[in-house]
C-alpha positions as CSV (number, residue, x, y, z in Angstrom):
1,M,-10.2,-2.2,8.9
2,G,-10.3,-5.9,7.5
3,G,-6.8,-6.4,9.2
4,I,-8.2,-5.2,12.6
5,A,-11.2,-7.1,12.4
6,L,-8.8,-10.3,12.0
7,I,-6.7,-9.0,14.9
8,A,-9.6,-8.5,17.4
9,R,-10.7,-11.8,16.3
10,A,-7.6,-13.3,17.0
11,A,-7.6,-11.6,20.5
12,G,-10.9,-13.6,21.4
13,H,-13.3,-11.1,20.6
14,R,-16.7,-11.9,18.6
15,V,-16.2,-9.5,15.4
16,T,-19.1,-8.7,12.9
17,G,-18.4,-5.6,10.4
18,C,-20.2,-3.6,7.5
19,D,-19.0,-1.9,4.5
20,A,-20.4,-1.3,0.7
21,N,-18.9,-2.9,-2.2
22,V,-16.1,-4.8,-0.7
23,Y,-14.0,-6.9,-3.2
24,P,-11.0,-9.5,-3.0
25,P,-8.8,-9.9,-1.5
26,M,-10.2,-8.5,1.6
27,S,-13.6,-9.7,0.9
28,T,-12.2,-13.2,0.9
29,Q,-10.0,-13.0,3.7
30,L,-12.8,-11.9,6.0
31,A,-15.1,-14.8,4.7
32,A,-12.0,-17.4,5.1
33,Q,-11.8,-16.1,8.8
34,G,-15.1,-16.4,9.8
35,I,-16.1,-12.6,10.0
36,D,-19.6,-12.0,9.1
37,L,-19.9,-8.9,7.0
38,T,-23.0,-6.8,6.2
39,E,-23.5,-5.0,3.1
40,G,-24.3,-1.4,3.7
41,W,-24.9,0.6,7.0
42,S,-28.1,0.0,8.0
43,A,-29.3,1.6,11.5
44,E,-31.0,-1.8,12.4
45,Q,-27.3,-3.2,13.2
46,V,-27.3,-1.4,16.6
47,A,-29.4,-4.3,17.5
48,L,-26.1,-6.5,17.5
49,K,-25.3,-4.5,20.6
50,P,-21.7,-4.8,20.4
51,D,-19.3,-3.7,23.2
52,V,-17.8,-1.1,20.9
53,F,-18.0,0.1,17.4
54,V,-15.1,0.6,15.4
55,V,-15.2,3.0,13.1
56,G,-13.5,3.3,9.7
57,N,-12.5,6.8,8.0
58,V,-14.9,5.9,5.4
59,V,-17.7,6.5,7.7
60,T,-18.9,9.9,7.7
61,R,-21.9,12.3,9.4
62,G,-25.2,11.4,7.8
63,N,-24.1,7.6,7.7
64,P,-27.1,5.9,8.9
65,L,-25.7,3.5,11.3
66,M,-23.2,6.1,12.7
67,E,-25.9,8.6,13.1
68,A,-27.9,5.6,15.0
69,I,-24.9,5.2,17.3
70,L,-24.4,9.0,18.1
71,D,-28.4,9.4,18.8
72,R,-28.2,6.3,21.3
73,G,-24.7,7.4,22.8
74,L,-23.4,4.1,22.0
75,P,-19.7,3.4,22.6
76,Y,-17.4,4.1,19.6
77,V,-13.8,4.4,18.9
78,S,-11.6,4.8,15.8
79,G,-9.7,1.8,14.2
80,P,-6.2,3.2,15.0
81,Q,-7.0,4.3,18.3
82,W,-8.4,0.9,19.3
83,L,-5.2,-0.7,18.0
84,R,-3.3,1.4,20.0
85,E,-4.9,1.0,23.4
86,N,-5.6,-3.2,22.9
87,V,-2.4,-4.3,20.9
88,L,0.3,-1.8,20.6
89,A,0.7,-0.8,24.1
90,G,4.0,-2.4,25.5
91,R,5.1,-3.7,22.2
92,W,8.2,-3.0,20.1
93,V,6.2,-1.1,16.9
94,A,8.0,-0.8,13.6
95,A,5.9,1.7,11.8
96,V,6.3,2.1,7.7
97,A,5.1,5.5,6.5
98,G,5.4,7.1,3.2
99,T,3.5,8.2,-0.1
100,H,4.6,5.3,-2.0
101,G,5.8,1.9,-1.0
102,K,4.2,1.4,2.5
103,T,2.8,-2.0,2.0
104,T,5.5,-3.3,0.1
105,T,8.0,-2.3,2.7
106,A,5.8,-3.4,5.8
107,A,5.5,-6.8,4.2
108,M,9.3,-6.9,3.5
109,L,9.7,-6.0,6.9
110,A,7.6,-8.2,8.7
111,W,9.0,-11.2,6.7
112,I,12.4,-10.7,7.3
113,L,11.4,-10.7,11.2
114,E,9.5,-13.9,10.5
115,A,12.3,-15.6,8.5
116,S,14.7,-14.8,11.4
117,G,12.4,-16.7,13.9
118,L,11.0,-13.4,15.5
119,A,7.5,-14.0,14.9
120,P,5.8,-10.6,14.5
121,G,2.5,-9.3,14.7
122,F,1.7,-7.2,11.7
123,L,-0.9,-5.0,10.1
124,I,-0.6,-4.4,6.4
125,G,-2.8,-2.8,4.0
126,G,-2.5,-5.4,1.7
127,V,-2.0,-9.3,1.5
128,P,1.7,-10.2,1.7
129,T,2.0,-13.4,-0.2
130,N,4.3,-15.4,2.0
131,F,1.8,-15.0,4.8
132,G,-1.5,-14.9,3.2
133,V,-3.2,-12.7,5.6
134,S,-2.8,-8.8,5.9
135,A,-3.0,-9.1,9.7
136,R,-1.8,-11.3,12.4
137,L,-1.7,-11.1,16.3
138,S,1.6,-12.7,18.1
139,S,1.6,-13.0,21.8
140,T,3.9,-10.6,23.5
141,S,5.7,-13.8,25.3
142,R,6.7,-15.2,22.0
143,S,7.5,-11.9,20.1
144,P,7.4,-7.9,21.4
145,F,7.4,-6.9,17.4
146,F,4.7,-5.7,15.8
147,V,5.0,-4.2,12.1
148,V,2.3,-1.6,11.2
149,E,1.7,0.1,7.9
150,A,1.7,3.9,9.1
151,D,-0.9,5.6,6.8
152,E,-1.0,9.4,6.7
153,Y,-4.8,9.5,5.7
154,D,-7.2,10.7,8.2
155,T,-8.1,8.7,11.3
156,A,-11.9,9.1,11.2
157,F,-14.7,12.0,10.9
158,F,-14.0,12.7,14.5
159,D,-10.3,12.6,14.5
160,K,-8.9,14.3,11.5
161,R,-5.1,13.5,12.7
162,S,-3.4,11.1,10.5
163,K,-3.8,7.6,11.3
164,F,0.3,7.4,12.2
165,V,0.2,9.5,15.2
166,H,-1.6,6.7,17.0
167,Y,1.2,4.5,16.7
168,P,3.6,4.4,19.4
169,A,6.7,3.5,17.0
170,R,10.2,2.6,17.9
171,T,11.4,1.9,14.5
172,A,9.8,4.3,12.1
173,V,10.4,4.3,8.2
174,L,9.6,7.0,6.1
175,N,9.6,6.1,2.7
176,N,9.1,9.0,0.7
177,L,6.5,12.0,0.4
178,E,4.6,13.5,-2.3
179,F,1.2,15.5,-2.4
180,D,-1.7,12.8,-2.3
181,H,-5.2,12.4,-0.3
182,A,-6.3,15.9,-2.1
183,D,-9.7,15.2,-0.1
184,I,-8.1,15.7,3.2
185,F,-5.1,17.6,2.7
186,P,-5.0,21.3,0.8
187,D,-1.3,21.1,-0.1
188,L,2.1,19.2,0.4
189,A,2.9,21.3,3.5
190,A,-0.2,20.0,5.1
191,I,0.7,16.5,5.0
192,E,4.3,17.5,5.9
193,T,3.0,18.7,9.2
194,Q,1.2,15.3,10.0
195,F,4.5,13.9,9.3
196,H,6.3,16.2,11.7
197,H,3.7,15.3,14.3
198,F,4.5,11.5,14.0
199,V,8.4,12.3,13.8
200,R,8.3,14.5,16.9
201,A,6.4,11.7,19.2
202,L,9.4,9.0,18.6
203,P,11.6,8.0,21.3
204,A,15.2,9.3,21.5
205,S,16.0,5.3,21.8
206,G,14.3,4.7,18.6
207,L,15.3,5.0,14.8
208,I,14.2,6.8,11.9
209,V,14.9,5.3,8.7
210,A,14.3,8.1,5.8
211,N,14.6,8.2,2.2
212,G,18.1,10.4,2.0
213,A,17.1,11.9,-1.6
214,D,13.7,12.8,-0.6
215,S,13.5,16.8,-0.2
216,A,10.1,16.6,1.7
217,L,11.2,14.3,4.0
218,A,14.4,16.5,4.6
219,R,12.0,19.3,5.6
220,V,10.2,17.3,7.9
221,L,13.1,16.3,9.9
222,A,14.8,19.8,9.6
223,R,11.5,21.1,11.7
224,G,12.7,19.1,14.8
225,C,14.0,15.6,15.4
226,Y,14.7,13.8,18.5
227,T,15.7,10.3,17.2
228,P,18.3,9.0,15.4
229,V,18.2,8.8,11.7
230,E,19.7,6.7,9.2
231,R,19.3,7.3,5.4
232,F,18.8,5.0,2.5
233,A,19.1,5.9,-1.3
234,V,22.3,7.7,-0.3
235,S,26.0,6.7,-0.6
236,D,26.8,7.7,2.6
237,G,24.0,5.7,4.2
238,W,22.0,2.5,2.8
239,S,22.5,2.0,-1.0
240,A,22.2,-0.7,-3.5
241,S,24.5,-1.8,-6.2
242,A,23.5,-4.0,-9.2
243,A,24.8,-7.4,-9.2
244,S,23.0,-9.3,-12.1
245,P,19.3,-8.7,-13.4
246,D,17.4,-10.3,-10.6
247,G,19.7,-9.1,-7.8
248,F,21.8,-6.6,-6.1
249,D,23.9,-5.7,-3.3
250,V,22.8,-4.0,-0.1
251,L,25.6,-1.5,1.1
252,W,25.9,0.4,4.3
253,R,28.1,3.6,3.9
254,G,29.8,1.6,1.0
255,A,30.8,-1.7,2.4
256,K,28.9,-4.5,1.3
257,Q,26.1,-6.2,4.0
258,G,24.5,-8.6,1.7
259,R,22.9,-9.5,-1.5
260,V,19.3,-10.2,-2.5
261,Q,18.2,-12.5,-5.3
262,W,14.6,-12.3,-6.1
263,A,11.8,-11.7,-8.5
264,Q,10.8,-8.5,-7.7
265,Q,10.7,-5.4,-10.3
266,G,12.3,-1.9,-10.3
267,A,14.4,0.4,-8.9
268,H,11.7,1.6,-6.1
269,N,11.5,-2.1,-4.8
270,Q,15.3,-2.1,-4.3
271,A,14.6,1.3,-2.2
272,N,12.0,-0.6,-0.3
273,A,14.4,-3.4,0.5
274,L,17.1,-0.9,1.9
275,A,14.5,0.6,4.2
276,A,13.5,-3.0,5.4
277,V,16.9,-4.0,5.9
278,A,17.9,-1.1,7.8
279,A,14.8,-1.2,9.9
280,A,15.3,-5.1,10.6
281,R,18.8,-4.3,11.8
282,H,17.5,-1.9,14.3
283,C,15.3,-4.8,15.5
284,G,18.1,-7.1,15.9
285,V,18.3,-8.9,12.7
286,A,21.9,-8.6,10.8
287,P,21.9,-7.4,7.4
288,A,23.3,-10.5,6.0
289,Q,20.4,-12.6,7.3
290,A,17.9,-9.7,6.5
291,T,19.1,-9.9,2.7
292,G,18.8,-13.7,2.7
293,A,15.1,-13.6,3.9
294,L,14.3,-11.0,1.1
295,S,15.5,-13.6,-1.4
296,S,12.3,-15.8,-0.4
297,F,10.0,-12.6,-0.3
298,E,7.1,-13.2,-2.7
299,G,5.3,-9.8,-3.0
300,V,2.1,-8.3,-2.2
301,K,-1.1,-9.3,-3.8
302,R,-2.3,-6.3,-6.0
303,R,1.5,-5.1,-6.4
304,M,2.2,-6.2,-10.0
305,E,0.7,-9.4,-8.9
306,T,0.3,-11.9,-12.0
307,R,-3.4,-12.8,-12.3
308,G,-2.8,-15.2,-15.0
309,V,-1.8,-15.9,-18.6
310,A,-4.4,-16.8,-21.2
311,G,-3.9,-16.8,-24.9
312,G,-0.3,-15.8,-24.7
313,V,-1.3,-12.6,-22.7
314,T,0.0,-12.1,-19.2
315,V,-2.3,-9.9,-17.0
316,Y,-1.3,-8.1,-13.9
317,D,-2.9,-6.3,-11.0
318,D,-1.4,-3.2,-9.6
319,F,-2.6,-1.0,-6.9
320,A,-0.7,1.9,-8.9
321,H,-2.9,5.2,-8.7
322,H,-0.7,8.0,-8.4
323,P,1.8,9.0,-11.4
324,T,5.1,8.4,-9.5
325,A,3.5,4.9,-8.5
326,I,2.4,4.3,-12.5
327,A,5.6,5.4,-13.8
328,T,7.9,3.3,-11.3
329,T,5.8,0.2,-12.1
330,L,5.7,0.4,-15.8
331,E,9.7,1.2,-15.5
332,G,10.4,-2.1,-13.8
333,L,8.1,-4.0,-16.2
334,R,9.9,-2.8,-18.9
335,A,13.1,-3.8,-17.3
336,K,11.9,-7.1,-17.1
337,V,10.0,-7.8,-20.6
338,G,12.7,-6.0,-22.7
339,R,10.8,-5.1,-26.1
340,A,7.7,-7.1,-25.4
341,R,4.5,-5.0,-25.5
342,I,3.3,-3.3,-22.3
343,V,-0.6,-2.7,-22.2
344,A,-1.3,-0.2,-19.4
345,L,-5.0,0.0,-18.3
346,L,-5.7,2.8,-15.9
347,E,-8.6,3.5,-13.8
348,P,-7.9,6.8,-12.0
349,R,-10.0,6.2,-9.1
350,S,-8.6,7.8,-6.2
351,N,-9.9,11.1,-4.9
352,T,-6.9,13.0,-5.8
353,M,-6.9,11.4,-9.4
354,K,-10.7,12.0,-9.8
355,V,-10.5,15.8,-9.2
356,G,-7.6,16.1,-11.6
357,I,-4.9,17.2,-9.2
358,M,-2.2,15.1,-10.7
359,K,-3.5,15.0,-14.0
360,D,-1.1,16.8,-16.0
361,R,1.8,14.3,-14.7
362,L,-0.1,11.2,-16.2
363,A,0.5,11.1,-19.8
364,A,4.7,11.4,-18.9
365,S,4.3,8.5,-16.1
366,L,3.0,6.1,-19.0
367,A,5.9,6.7,-21.2
368,H,7.0,2.9,-20.9
369,A,3.6,1.5,-22.2
370,D,3.1,0.8,-26.0
371,R,-0.6,0.9,-25.5
372,V,-2.7,2.9,-22.9
373,Y,-6.4,2.5,-22.2
374,C,-8.0,4.8,-19.6
375,Y,-11.4,4.3,-18.1
376,S,-12.7,7.6,-17.7
377,A,-16.1,7.1,-15.9
378,G,-16.8,9.4,-12.9
379,L,-13.5,11.8,-13.7
380,Q,-14.0,15.7,-13.2
381,W,-11.3,16.3,-16.1
382,D,-11.1,15.6,-19.8
383,A,-9.2,12.2,-20.0
384,A,-8.8,12.4,-23.6
385,A,-7.0,15.9,-23.7
386,T,-4.6,14.8,-21.0
387,L,-3.4,11.7,-22.7
388,A,-3.2,13.5,-26.1
389,P,0.7,13.8,-25.7
390,L,0.7,10.0,-26.2
391,G,-1.1,10.3,-29.4
392,A,-2.5,7.2,-30.8
393,K,-1.2,4.8,-28.7
394,A,-3.7,6.1,-26.1
395,E,-7.6,5.6,-25.9
396,V,-10.0,6.7,-23.1
397,H,-13.6,4.9,-22.6
398,A,-16.3,6.0,-20.7
399,G,-18.0,2.6,-20.8
400,F,-16.9,-0.3,-19.1
401,D,-17.8,-2.7,-21.8
402,P,-16.7,-0.8,-24.8
403,L,-13.3,-0.6,-23.0
404,L,-13.0,-4.2,-22.4
405,D,-13.9,-4.9,-25.9
406,A,-11.3,-2.6,-27.4
407,I,-8.7,-4.0,-25.2
408,L,-9.6,-7.5,-26.2
409,A,-9.5,-6.7,-30.1
410,D,-6.2,-5.1,-29.5
411,A,-4.4,-7.7,-27.4
412,R,-1.9,-10.3,-29.1
413,A,0.1,-13.1,-27.8
414,G,3.3,-11.8,-26.0
415,D,1.5,-8.8,-24.5
416,H,1.7,-7.7,-20.8
417,I,-1.6,-6.0,-19.7
418,V,-1.2,-4.0,-16.8
419,V,-4.2,-3.0,-14.7
420,M,-4.0,-0.3,-12.5
421,S,-6.6,0.4,-9.9
422,N,-7.1,1.2,-6.4
423,G,-10.3,-0.7,-6.5
424,G,-11.9,-3.7,-7.7
425,F,-12.5,-2.2,-11.6
426,N,-15.6,-4.4,-12.1
427,G,-13.5,-7.7,-11.8
428,I,-11.9,-6.6,-15.1
429,H,-8.9,-8.9,-14.4
430,E,-11.0,-12.2,-14.5
431,K,-13.0,-11.0,-17.6
432,L,-9.8,-10.3,-19.4
433,L,-8.5,-13.7,-19.1
434,A,-11.8,-15.5,-19.4
435,R,-12.3,-13.7,-22.8
436,L,-8.5,-14.1,-24.0
437,A,-9.0,-17.8,-23.3
438,S,-11.7,-18.2,-25.5
439,K,-10.4,-15.6,-28.3
């Protein structure tokens, strides 16, 4: 929603917004762009008399401002629908979907197009470091391309379809598909149905770039696909071949297309890169040019972002909140730091994690960490029992201050502390670094 606000402002509208507990980088991005933010959803905000209220999916019935909008019959629309009608119509939309890697892959694709002189517009659920903003509106006269992170989460309380069904994609990336969003979907099959709705609306002149190693995506495509498909992570499609510790070759059906030299970590980012290169080729960028662009890709804020080094300890911020993402994040870091000590600091904050849907996979996902600290406030399951298989290397704390004290008492020079949360986590990154510096 913050990204949509930036796009609306760039389109010439006066934009204000309201939310609760907004945290960086979005809060600072909105402030830098001159968009006024009101804390909370007071009914008095109808006095602003906007032309339209653009409603995010965090808003529910009972929300004071939403109730006032409904009572007065004021105009409102969902964010994805507003985007489709006011921005995406008539553009070449490249949409990136999947349970994991959407933000990073969309950022990679946008950067490839930018570095190739195509000046795309984009809406991404994070802040790509190369751009410094999460969204940009480009003029159609300069570029027809628009890259959008295509989320499967629901659109709004009045539209329970996935957001991505609103995006008229010509190039579509399907990264992977696992069960998530337990507050919205009862099971994996329900999410597969939404992906099928997305796929069946794609044009025959378009392209689907799909993870060929993902069985759930295979089921989605088997339900009916009317668009050409190129697969990645398979030998007869797009694949990666290790070239050096910080580089890999991109292959199309076994033939080398180019080499990526970069600082990004993990096999998951190689897969993201393959998808981005394939999608960029459909947009007219040669793979050799795309791989060269990725060599200057700087990553995304909150995706293994180094927040600082203090007392010889490196602190990272990562959005990982699903066991698969946690495992791949730590595996990538382990490959980078070798035998150095990795300390995983986890806040299971997503709705799926809070209710314990994925808890039985959590201990195994933390295998690459030498020490594990879990913040258990608000959980509906016993985190200590869940992490018991990790033995003495895992600690669980329900209080924030005791958690912070325990980590600082344990930290030593040479450690790599990975903070994994999809929220602000009480600003723990800055607090860690400040106290480590004075330790």
